[in-house]
N, C-alpha and C positions, 0 to 999 in steps of 0.2 A: 592262435596265438592269444596267450592271457594278457588283461589290461588294455585290449584295445577293441573297441564297440564299432563292429563294422554293420552298419544298419543296410536292410536291401533297397536295392534302388528299383521305382516303378516307373513307367511310360505314361502319361496320361496326354493326348492330343499332340503329341510332339513334345512335351515339358516332361524332364526328368524330376522326380520327387523322390523322397525318402522321408521316414518317420522323422520328426522334428525333436526339440528340445522345448520342454514345457517351461522354463524360465531362461533368460526374462522373458514376461511377457512384450508383447509388440513384434516389429519386424528388426531381426538385427543380423548385421554380416557376419558369416560363417563362411571357413574355406570353400570356395567352389560357388556359392550362393546364397541366399538368403532365408531366414529362419523365420517363421510365423507362428504365433502362439497366442490364443485368445482364449477367455474365461468365461464359460456361461453353465450354470448351475442347470438353468432349467431347458434349454435348447436341445433339441434331438438332432439337429440336423445343423450342418455348417459347411458354407462354401467360400474359398477364398476367391475371390476376383480382382482380377491383374488389368489395368489399363494402361497403355502407352500414356505418358504424361498429355494430360489435355484433350485424350480422347472421349468421345460419346458413347460408343459401344467398347466392351471388354476384348482384350486378347483373348483371354482364356477364363474360365472358369472351373475350379477344382474342388469339387468335394473333399471334406476330411474324411474317408471312409477307406478302410484295408480294402473293403470290396465295394466299386463305385456304383452307386445306385443312379436311378434314370430321372427320378422324381422324388419331391420332398415327402410324398404320401407313402413311400415304400418302407418298410420297414427296417430300420439300420441295421446294419451287420459291423461292430465297430472292430476294427482291428489296431494297427499300432500307432495309428494317426490321432488317438484321443488317450489321455491318461488322466482318469479322474474325472474333473469337468473343465479339463484343458484341452483345447485343439490344437495341435501343433503339427506342423510340416515344414520341411524343408524345401525349397524348389531350387534346382542347379541351375548353372548357367546363365541366370538372369541379370540383365543391366541395370544395377540398383538405381543409377542415376538416371533412368529413362522411362521408370514406372512410377505408377500410383496403384495403389491398392485399397481392398475392402473385404466387406464381409457379408453373405446373405444368413439368416438364420431363422430356423422354425421350430416349432415342438410339436407337428404333426396333427394339430388342432384345426378344424374348418373356423373360419371366420364366425361362424354363427355359434358356436359350442364356445367360445372365448369369454362369453359374458361382456354385459355392458354397464360399467367401465369394466376392460379385462385386468386382472391381475399382471399377467403376462400380455406383453404388446407386441408380440412377433409378426414380421411382417414381409414374406422371403420376396416380395417385388422391391423393395428398398435395399441399396447399397449401404452399410455401416460403416462410418468411421473408427478406426480402431481406437480404444480409449487410449492407448499405451503410444500413439503416433506421436514421433519425436520431431515430425514436419506434418504441416495440414497445407492443403494447397485449395485454390479456389477464391481466395481473396488476397492474391499477390500483390495488387496495388491498390493502395487506399483509396477508396470512391468511385473505383472502375466497376460499374455497373456490373452486375452479374447475370448471367442467362438464368431469366427467373424460373425457367421449364427443365433446367439442367436435372437429370435424374438422381446424381451424384455431385450435390455442391460443395461438400467438403472431403477433400481425398487426403488418404494417408499415404505419407511420403518417406523413403529409408533414407537415414542420416548416417552420414560416416564421421568418426573424431578424429582427425588428424591433426587438431589446432596446436600452433606453438605456443604455449603459455609463456615462454622465456622466462622461469622461474617465478610466476606470479602466483600468488596465493591469498586467500582470505586476510583482511589487517587486523582483525581482532581488537579493535579499539577499545578502551572500558567502555560498557554502556553510559554512565554518568560523563565521559567526556566528548560524548557526541553533541552536534547541533544537527538536526535532521531538516532537509528541504524536501516536502513533499512535492511532488510534480508530475507532469503529464508530458511523455516522450513527444507526442506528435505537437500538442501545445508550446512546447518550449522553442520549437524553431520553425514553426510554420508561418508567422507572420512575414509579411514582406519586408520589414524592417530588421528582421533577426542577420540579413547578409548572407544567407545562405541560399545557394544555386535553388532554384525553383524544384529541379527534378531531386535534390538531396533534402529539402527541407522537411521537417516533420518525421525524421529517421534517427536511428542509431547512430548514423555516422554521422550527421549534422549536430546530434548532441556531443558526441567527441569533440566537436570543432568548437564548442562553447564551455569546455573543461577549464579555459584558463578564467571564464567569468565566475565559475562556481568558487573557483581558489579564490580569486578576489574578494568576492563576498566573503567568505570564509567558513562555510559550511564545510563538514567532513564527513557528509553522509547526505546519499540522494534516496528517497524513497519514492519507488516508480509506480504510478498508476498502473492497472493492469496491464503486462504486456504478454500474458497467454494467449492464445490464437480465440479470436472472438469474433461475430459477424457485425459490421459497423453498419449494416443493412436492416439490422433487425428492427422491425418496427420502424422501418424510414417512411419518410414522405417528400413527394417531389411537389416542389412550387413550380407550376406551369408559367407562372408571370415572370418569375424571376430566373427561371430554366436554371435551378438549382435545388437541392436537397434541401430540405426546412429543416428536416429532423433526422438525426444518425443517433447510432448507437456509439456516443463519442466516448464517454468516460470506459466502457469496455467491460462493467462490471456484469459479464454475461458469459460464461465459460464455454469454448466448444470443446478443448482439449488443454489438459493440464500438463503437458510436456511439451507442446511446441510453442517457440516465439512466435509472436504476430508478425507474419510476413509483411503486411503492409507497413509496418515500422521501418522497415529495411531499404534502403536504397536499392539492395541486390534483390528483393522480392519477385520484380518484375522478372529475373530470370529464370524463376520457376525451381529453385535450386535450393532445399532445405538446409543442405549444409554451409552453403554462401549464409544465408540468412542467421545462422547459428553461430557464423564464425564472427560476421557484424558485430552481434551483440557481445560476443566473448571479447573483441577487440574493445569494445567500449567499457567493459567493465575493467579490463585488464589495463585500460589508459586511467580511468577514474583511479584505479589504486596506485597506481604510480604516481598520484597527485595527491595521494593521502585520503581519500575519498571512498567510503563504503557505499555498498548499493544494497538497500533492502527491497523486495519486491511487495506489493501488495495483491496477495492472494485471495482468490475467491472459491472456496469449497464447500461453500452452503448451500450452492443450486447450480443448476447448468443453462445452458439456451434452449432448452427442449419443451421449457413452459410446460403448462398443464396439459389436461385431457385434450385439449383442443390444438396444444402445439406441435412442431414437427418432430419426426423421427429422426435423428441424425446418428446417434451411437448408441448411448448406455440405454434408452427403455427398448430399444431392438434387439439388445444382447441379453439383459436379464433385467427387466422393469423392477421387480420385486428385490432385487438384491442393493440395487445403486438408488433407490428412491425410497423414502416415507411415504407409506401407502394407508390409506383408511381401511377396515376390513371389507370394505364394498371394492376397494380399488382407486378411488380418488386420492389424489395428488395432497398431502401435506404441505401447507403452506406457511411455514414459520420465517421464509426468506422475503415474502412480500410480492414474489415475482413469478409467482403460480406453481414452484416446485421444490422441495427440500432435498438435498443430499442425504443418503444415510450413510453418515460418516461412522459410526460407532458398529456397522456391521463389519465383520473381520474381514472380507474381500476389499472393501470401498478404504476401510482404514488402512489396509496393505498398501492400495494405490496412493492414497496420500502421501505417506510414509514414504514410498517410492518415487514420488514425483518431487517432493521436497529434498530428497537424498540426490537425486538425478541433478537439480538446480544448484545445489550448493556443493557438487563433485565435479560437475561437468562445468559449469558456467560461473564456478568461484563466488557465488551469491552471499553476501554476508549474513543476512537475516530475512524474515519475514514477516510480515502484518497481515492478518487474519481479518478479512473481512466478514463483519456478523458472526464473530467467532462463539456466540453463544449457542449457535446451532449444533458446533462440533462436541459441546457437553450432553446434548440430548439424546437419549435412547431410541431405538428403532421406534417406538411409538408416540416420540415428541418429548416425554418427560423428562426433566433435567436431572444428571445424575451427580451422585458425590463426588465419585470416582472416575470420570470418562475414560475410557481404554484409549482414545485416541490423544487426548490431551496428555495423558500420562507417558503413552509410549513417544510422543513427540519431545516431550521434557527430557526424557533418560534415552533418546537416541545414540548412540554412540557415532555416528556419522555428523548430525547436527548439533553435537556437542558443544561447538564454539559460535553456534549462529543465534542471532537474537530472536526471540519470539516475540512477536507484540499482537495482542488481541485487541479488537473491536468487541468489548464485552457486553453485547448487546446484539438481539435479533430483532425482526419486524415482528415476532408473535410474543411480546412483550417480557421477555427474560432478558431484567437488566441485572448484569452482574459486576458493574464498577465497583472495585473494592473486595469481590468475592468472588471473582474468576479462578478456578482450580489452576493455581500458579505452580504448584511441586518445587518452587526454588528458582525457576526460570521464565515464567511468563512476564513480562510488562504488559501494560494495558494503556490504552488511549483514554485520558482520564477527561471523561466530559465532565465531571464535577469541579475539575480545575477550570476547563472554559466557561462552566456556568458563574463560577465564584469570580473570575477575573472581569468577567463581561458586566456582571451586575454592580461590582465596586467602580469599574471604569466609569459608568455612566452616572454615578452619583448616588445608588441606591442607599439609603440610609440603614445602618446596621450590620452592614456589611465586612467590618474590621476582621469579626472573629473568623469568618470563612475564607477571606483574603488572607489571615495569616497563617492558616492551615496549607491554600495552595501554594504560599512562599515557602512552607518548609517541605514541600514533597509531600503533602498530604498524609500524614501520619495516624489521621483518624481511619483512613481506609487502608493503608499499607504498613501498619504496626508488624513487626515481624518479618516484613519482606524487603523494607528500605525506599528511599524514596526513587531509585531507579526503576521502581514499579510503576512509576507513574509517566507517561508522555505527555508532556504537558504542551496544549497549545490553546490558540486563542479562537483561530480559524484553521480550517482544512478543506478540501475540496467540496464538500458537503456543508451547505450551508452559505452564510454572507462571507465575502473575502473583508478583508482588512479595511479598505477604502469604505466599502459599503455598510460596514458595522458602524461607521460614525458619519453616515449620510442618509440612512435610510431607518424609518420605523417601521416601516412594514415592506413583505415581499412583492416583487414586482415580475411575476414571469409569464406574461402574457405570451412571450416569445417561444415558449414550451408548446405552444397550442393546446394547454389543458385548462383554459380558462381560468388561470391564477387559483387552481386548487391544489397543485402538486406544491411540493416543498415545506418545510416546517414553517409553521405559523408564529411559535415563539423564539424570538431569534434574540432576545436580550440586547437588543440594539437601540441606538439615539442618533438620530438626526441632527443634533447639535443646534435646532432651530430651523430647520428646511429640509424638506424632503426632496432629496436629489440633487442634482448640480443647481449652481448657483455661482454669482460673481460677488457676492458679499464679502469683502475680505474679512471681517470680524468672523466668519462662520467660517471661511477657508482656514485662518489661521487657529482656531478651536480645534476644527477636524485633524489639521497636520499636528497640532498638539497630542491631540487624543492617541491618534497613530503612534506617536514616537511613545506615549505614556505604556500603552499595550506592549510595545515591544521590550520597554525595559523592562516591567513587571515579568514577561515570560523569561527574559534572560538573566534577571537577578533571581529566578526561583529554582529550588532544590529538583531534582529531578532531571528529564531530557526534555529540551525543547524543541518543538519543531515549527518551521516557518512554510507557509503556504508559499507556493510558486507566484509571483508577481507582486505579493504584498510588500516586499522590499522597496518596490518602487510607485505602491499606491496604487495599483491598476485596478479599475471599477468593473463589475459586471452590470453596473446599471440596476441593481436591488434585485436581481436574479439571484435566488438563494438555490438554484438545483438545475444547472446547466449539462445535465448530463447527457442531453440530445443535442447539443448546437457544436458543428464544428464550424468554427465562424469565428471572427474576430474577438467576440466577446468572452472566448476560450483560450484564443492563442495569445502568448505573451508579447505584449506592445515594447519593443526595445525603444521607442522613442522615449518612453516615459520614465527611462533611466536617467535623461537627460532635463526632463520636464521637472521631474522631483530630484533632482541632483542631492539636495538638502536632506532631504529624506533618508534616500539611499544612502548617503554618507553617515547619516546617524546610525541606520540598520548595521552597516559596516563595521563602524566604533563599535557598538554594542556587544556585536558578535565576538570581536576580537579581545574585549574587555572580560567577558566570560571564559575566553579559553586562555587568557592571562591570568587568572586568579583561580586555583584550585578550592578555596574556602565556598566558591559558587557550584561546586561539584563535587558533592560529598558523596559517597555509596552508603554511609550510613545516616540516620536521624541524628540530629544533635539532642545533646543530652541535658541542656541548661547547668551545666557544671562546668567547674574549674580546677579539676583534681590537680594541675600543675603549678596552682598557688600564682596564678599571673595576675590576677587583681580582675579580670573580668571572665565571665561564662563564655562559651563557644557561641551562643546567641543570646540578645538580650533584647526586650520591645519598649519601646518608646512611642510618648504621643509628642503634644507642643512642649510639654515639659518631659526632661530628660526621667529615664526609668519609671514614667507613669503613663502607660498607654491607654488610650480613650476606647474602649470596645465596642462603643454604643454609636461613634459618629462616622465622619468621612474621611479621616486621616489616621495613619497609624506610619510608625518609622522603625526600624530593627539596624541592630549593629552585629555583624559576624567578628569574630578575634580569630583572626589570620592564623594564630599560633596554631591552632586546633585543627587546621586545614587539613584534608584526608587523615583524620585521625592522629593528627600531630606527624605525619610523616612528609608534608608539604608546606612548611611555613609559608604564610602570606601575610600581605597586608590586614590591617581594619577594615571593614568595609561598613559604611553607614548608609542608608535608604531611608528617603523620604518620601511618603505617598499621600498627597495631598487631593484628594476627589472633591474637595468643598469648591464653590465658585470663588470665594476671597483667597486672599493670599494669607498664609499663616507662618508666625515666625516658629521654629523649631529650636528648641534649647539643647544644643549639643552635647553628649556624653563627654566627660573630660577624656583625653588620652594618657598614657604612661607618660613621664617626663621624658622631654626630647622627642617626642612625635608630635606632628602637627597636620590637619585636615588639610586635604587638596581636593579641589574638586573635578569630577570626572564629567558628569552629565547633569545638564537642567535644562529639562523638557520646555520650561518657560521663557529661555533664551533663543535668540536666533541664531542660526549656524553663521560662524563655525563654532561659537560659545555653547552650542548647544550639547556638544560632546568633544572631548580632546583626546589625543593618543593615548592607551594605556601605558602609563610610567613615565607619562611626560605632564602631568595634570598640575595646573598651578596652585599654588597655595591659597586658601581661602582666607579674605581679608578677616573676616571676624571669626577667630575661634570659639567663640560662644553660642552663635546664633546665627542658624540659616533660614533665610527668610524664603518661604516657598511658595511661587505664584498659585493661585487659583487653579485647579485641575492640573497641576503638574506634579514632576517626579524629579528629586534630585538625588545624585550618587557620589558619595564622598568616599575619599579614600585615605585612609590614617596609615601614617610613614613616616618613619624615623628621620629627623633634618638629616642624618648622614647618608641616608639612601639616595 
């Protein structure tokens, strides 16, 4: 019969098997069974190992061979179960919901012949995780201590996809219109003050319950710190005295599997059902989309959890070490990630895996975009050298399935490759702008001569992104890595003793200022200055061109007590303390008002750089700079002002008000002469960080008129934002 592929069926130890399909890789449901497919260029022998869920010993081990050998040392006789470098097999009659699986691999060489260290690291005694596993068992409940002697600690599972999306699709909000909220899934609801039931706290479902809060805050995008499967017990330490874990892999930047949501982040994880875990995450994404909030995932393709020569064999190194990792000629691991190994991202096999993973998340989970940790590694060749035209970055930029996804690079790595402003963008990539962060921090604390750098930051960094536009700049003052906002204005130095590394870890240069006292204080003048400085930072961030990103907890001034590297602390220092929403209600109100103001004014959200021109002859250029005297900026001082002509908002397609911003980081108050507005227009005051609430910020569109239309007295270390609007409006 033509057109029908009828494969022969074999029987092995009571299991019916037949030749499989090489694509897709991983385990996929097919009529009557499960298809298994795994790549290895160097293995000469592969065995499929099938377990009952949670069982210590396998149900069966089935070699991928046409002629079934009895030992790893036998000469292979390949039949229909291998195509090229891909082992593939369909096992019929499996209960896909009741099994876990892995692989054993070898290349037939005795351990003594492999060299030290070995280019290949095959070990047939180890059951290996499938690199394409859509679900991974073994860490199903966060913090539940594992069996440290388990021979197969991370277990591949099969997932079915029959989720009802109810018409949902990615939102495709223009990049310039985003306000991003960087957050940690567990930390968002783990604190007892979250009001979430203890059994649900720290999960995807708990985060779904807090979506009304995100909407009230005003953000329209969440950037989730890693939610791929990782091992929270990696490098963990137990505190005998306190009877708790003093250190864990809390942040999750150490990936085990690139296709699997972290089961420990799901309230359904304890049920051991990978499909339910995936559906819980999908329900979160769907509900966020219903509320107009996009989802960006922080993804880690620069290294894995297997570490260096002394690390565990989990998956990649036991399948094809020299394909998946950058190695020295002697077989040692290159370490551009700072964590022991570096993924060989521009190897064609690894490149395809990265693209497959991102396509999977975009298509099956409706993810709106990705932020790539230490993305400069993705531009390195297999020997570690930076490439002018990296194949992976180019492929991601032009991939048809990822065509509407946001692509954001952390444009540096731990090997010294710093590419902020020079990352290979292909017209698609945005970057975490570390230079923006530095400029804002230095200007904020009153360093002299920073007005020039500050002006570039306000403009969206044209010195870095000319030809790409301000949306190439993801602007941030703080992020998960480094001081948060409250500590930026409360500490001159890091205080990382809780990390148990003798305060050696974390950055030493934080461009912070403690406002006159290190750490907590009851001094009202210092506390008032700190709050004003936090308002200044938020105001600067939200009136800058580019894409603003706010760190979880900064909106109500949560402190981490001077710790600038809390990667290993699953404790209240990292959990969002919801009581602070009331404790710092005035500051929280100010942040909400600033976000609403940005979203109300398209002139703050340009896709293109300003031209310093007035082509329509309106009497004012699209942007102008000022000092204490109108039209005369002082580029060597501590104060600067600028005015935006709303007529040119979004290229003249979204007419807006005039906006004037005075930034005074001098310790004394300064009178800023105001530029004259067109006849019939009046200056109104939206924000003044030097005033107490509620006069520090008003509702957008309901700002009171400024009493003196000629001069605006701006207090020491304060920001004033004015709106120029027609009296008829």
